C-alpha positions as CSV (number, residue, x, y, z in Angstrom):
1,M,0.1,0.0,0.1
2,S,1.2,3.6,-0.6
3,A,0.1,6.9,0.9
4,I,-2.6,8.4,-1.3
5,I,-2.6,11.6,1.0
6,Q,0.7,13.1,2.1
7,I,0.6,16.1,4.3
8,R,3.9,17.7,5.3
9,N,4.4,20.6,7.8
10,V,1.1,22.0,6.9
11,F,0.0,25.4,8.6
12,K,-3.4,27.1,8.1
13,S,-4.3,30.5,9.2
14,Y,-7.2,32.9,8.6
15,W,-7.1,36.6,8.8
16,R,-9.8,38.7,10.5
17,N,-8.8,42.3,9.6
18,S,-5.2,42.5,10.6
19,L,-5.4,39.7,13.2
20,E,-4.0,36.2,12.1
21,I,-5.9,33.3,13.6
22,P,-4.0,30.1,13.4
23,V,-6.1,27.0,12.8
24,L,-3.6,24.2,12.0
25,Q,0.0,24.1,13.2
26,N,2.7,22.0,11.6
27,I,0.5,19.0,10.6
28,S,2.2,16.0,9.0
29,L,0.1,13.0,8.1
30,D,0.1,10.1,5.7
31,V,-3.3,8.4,4.7
32,E,-2.8,5.0,2.9
33,E,-4.8,4.0,-0.1
34,G,-7.8,2.0,0.9
35,E,-7.8,3.5,4.6
36,F,-10.8,4.7,6.6
37,L,-9.6,7.4,8.8
38,A,-11.7,9.2,11.4
39,L,-10.8,12.7,12.7
40,M,-12.2,13.8,16.2
41,G,-11.7,16.8,18.2
42,P,-13.7,19.5,20.0
43,S,-15.2,22.4,17.9
44,G,-12.7,24.8,16.7
45,S,-9.9,22.1,16.7
46,G,-9.3,22.3,12.9
47,K,-11.0,19.0,11.9
48,T,-13.2,20.5,9.1
49,T,-10.2,22.8,8.0
50,L,-8.0,19.7,7.6
51,L,-10.6,17.9,5.7
52,N,-11.2,21.0,3.4
53,L,-7.4,21.0,2.6
54,I,-7.3,17.3,1.8
55,A,-10.4,17.9,-0.5
56,G,-8.9,20.8,-2.3
57,I,-11.6,23.2,-1.0
58,D,-9.1,25.3,0.8
59,R,-5.3,25.9,0.5
60,P,-2.6,25.6,3.2
61,T,-0.9,28.8,4.3
62,K,2.4,26.9,4.4
63,G,3.5,23.3,3.8
64,D,3.0,20.6,1.2
65,L,-0.1,18.6,0.5
66,V,0.1,15.8,-2.1
67,V,-3.2,13.9,-2.9
68,S,-3.5,11.2,-5.5
69,G,0.1,12.0,-6.8
70,T,-0.8,15.8,-7.3
71,D,0.7,18.7,-5.1
72,I,-2.7,20.4,-4.9
73,G,-1.4,23.5,-3.1
74,K,0.3,24.4,-6.3
75,L,-2.7,24.2,-8.6
76,G,-4.4,27.2,-10.0
77,E,-8.2,27.7,-9.2
78,S,-9.5,26.0,-12.6
79,A,-7.0,23.3,-12.4
80,L,-7.9,22.6,-8.7
81,A,-11.6,22.5,-9.5
82,K,-11.0,20.0,-12.3
83,W,-8.8,17.9,-10.0
84,R,-11.5,17.9,-7.3
85,S,-14.2,16.8,-9.7
86,A,-12.0,13.8,-10.9
87,H,-10.7,12.7,-7.5
88,V,-12.9,13.7,-4.5
89,G,-16.4,12.7,-3.4
90,F,-18.0,14.9,-0.7
91,V,-20.5,13.7,2.0
92,F,-21.8,16.6,4.3
93,Q,-23.9,16.7,7.4
94,F,-26.7,18.3,5.5
95,Y,-27.4,16.4,2.3
96,N,-27.2,19.4,-0.1
97,L,-29.7,17.7,-2.3
98,I,-31.6,19.9,-4.9
99,P,-35.3,19.6,-3.8
100,V,-36.8,20.0,-7.3
101,L,-34.7,17.2,-8.7
102,T,-35.2,13.4,-8.3
103,A,-32.8,11.2,-6.6
104,F,-31.5,10.1,-10.0
105,E,-31.0,13.7,-11.1
106,N,-29.3,14.8,-8.0
107,V,-26.7,11.9,-8.4
108,E,-26.3,12.6,-12.1
109,L,-25.2,16.3,-11.5
110,P,-21.5,15.5,-11.1
111,L,-21.5,13.5,-14.3
112,L,-23.0,16.5,-16.4
113,L,-19.4,18.0,-16.2
114,T,-17.9,14.9,-17.9
115,K,-17.7,13.8,-21.5
116,L,-20.0,10.6,-20.8
117,S,-23.0,10.1,-23.0
118,K,-26.5,10.2,-21.6
119,A,-26.7,6.3,-21.7
120,E,-23.3,6.1,-19.9
121,R,-24.4,8.5,-17.3
122,K,-27.6,6.6,-16.7
123,K,-25.7,3.4,-16.2
124,H,-23.3,5.0,-13.7
125,V,-26.2,6.6,-11.8
126,E,-28.1,3.5,-11.6
127,T,-25.0,1.5,-10.4
128,A,-24.4,4.2,-7.6
129,L,-28.0,4.2,-6.4
130,N,-28.0,0.4,-6.4
131,I,-24.8,0.3,-4.3
132,V,-26.5,2.5,-1.7
133,G,-29.7,0.4,-1.8
134,L,-32.0,3.0,-3.4
135,G,-32.4,1.5,-6.9
136,D,-36.2,1.4,-6.3
137,R,-36.3,5.1,-5.3
138,M,-34.5,6.8,-8.0
139,H,-37.5,8.8,-9.3
140,H,-38.6,10.0,-5.9
141,S,-37.8,13.6,-4.9
142,P,-35.9,14.4,-1.6
143,K,-39.2,15.3,0.2
144,Q,-40.4,11.8,-0.5
145,L,-37.3,10.2,1.3
146,S,-36.4,9.9,4.9
147,G,-33.2,11.6,6.2
148,G,-31.2,8.4,6.0
149,Q,-32.3,7.8,2.4
150,E,-31.5,11.5,1.5
151,Q,-28.0,10.9,2.9
152,R,-27.7,7.6,0.9
153,V,-28.5,9.7,-2.3
154,A,-25.9,12.1,-1.2
155,I,-23.3,9.3,-0.9
156,A,-24.4,7.9,-4.3
157,R,-23.8,11.4,-5.8
158,A,-20.4,11.3,-4.0
159,I,-19.4,8.0,-5.6
160,V,-20.9,8.3,-9.0
161,T,-17.7,9.7,-10.5
162,D,-15.6,6.8,-8.9
163,P,-13.3,9.3,-7.0
164,S,-10.0,8.3,-5.4
165,I,-11.0,9.7,-2.0
166,L,-14.4,10.2,-0.1
167,V,-14.3,13.1,2.5
168,A,-17.3,13.0,4.9
169,D,-18.0,15.9,7.4
170,E,-20.2,14.7,10.2
171,P,-22.1,12.4,7.9
172,T,-24.4,11.1,10.6
173,G,-24.8,14.4,12.5
174,D,-28.3,15.1,11.4
175,L,-29.6,11.6,11.5
176,D,-31.5,9.4,14.2
177,K,-29.5,6.5,15.7
178,H,-30.9,3.8,13.4
179,S,-30.3,5.8,10.2
180,A,-26.8,6.7,11.4
181,Q,-25.9,3.1,11.8
182,E,-27.1,2.2,8.3
183,I,-25.0,5.1,6.9
184,L,-21.9,3.9,8.8
185,T,-22.4,0.4,7.6
186,L,-22.7,1.7,4.0
187,M,-19.4,3.6,4.5
188,E,-17.7,0.6,5.9
189,R,-18.9,-1.4,2.8
190,L,-17.6,1.3,0.5
191,N,-14.2,1.0,2.2
192,K,-14.0,-2.8,2.5
193,E,-15.7,-3.9,-0.6
194,F,-15.0,-1.0,-3.0
195,K,-11.6,-0.1,-1.6
196,K,-12.6,3.5,-1.1
197,T,-10.2,5.7,0.9
198,I,-12.4,7.6,3.4
199,V,-11.5,10.5,5.6
200,M,-14.4,11.2,8.0
201,V,-14.8,14.1,10.6
202,T,-17.2,13.2,13.5
203,H,-18.0,14.1,16.9
204,D,-19.6,10.7,17.5
205,P,-17.5,8.0,19.1
206,H,-19.7,5.3,17.8
207,A,-19.2,6.6,14.2
208,A,-15.3,6.8,14.9
209,E,-15.4,3.1,16.0
210,R,-16.2,2.2,12.4
211,A,-13.0,3.6,11.0
212,L,-9.8,1.6,10.7
213,R,-7.8,4.5,12.4
214,L,-8.8,7.3,14.7
215,L,-6.8,10.7,15.1
216,H,-7.6,13.5,17.4
217,L,-7.0,17.1,16.8
218,E,-6.6,19.6,19.7
219,K,-6.2,23.2,19.0
220,G,-4.7,22.8,15.5
221,D,-2.3,19.9,16.6
222,L,-2.6,16.2,15.9
223,V,-2.5,14.4,19.3
């Protein structure tokens, strides 16, 4: 196995007027291909910031960040957007589904940016929805689905492009206990059966237990 994510001496600060607010301090971390990593820590510890750096949503202030063989800190905005769409699938606490679109249409959205034909897109979408157990709900709108089903649609959307990495920010944070367990079981399956590399931020120790490795962040430091 080789490290699909290599983080070396990464710092991240934000500026509020002339005040510098350090969020991450000298983070170094390797994530192996096929790993399921959970990040825990109190609010404000930098978990989501680190996740956003890995996903190419944000850039480090200092340090090197190599993901899937690309030094993403050195990419321009358009190259970074192209890299993200090819390599990263996103799962958020709130499902971010478009209410006027069906489950099928929501999952298809990332594929509209590709060169796939309509027939190829249909095949990819149906495969992704079948993997998450919603092949029979593809023509339902979000309001016709439960919260757990909506999150499964969101996961299908995240995997439909076959990304190298799945990043999940509190994926069970808005779900009841039963739905949360179903989502975690699905993520375990994506990791074990489909060999997806997953980095998950969570407050929930029960969610963190499902990961293969757990790291804690405290005030911007890995502890």
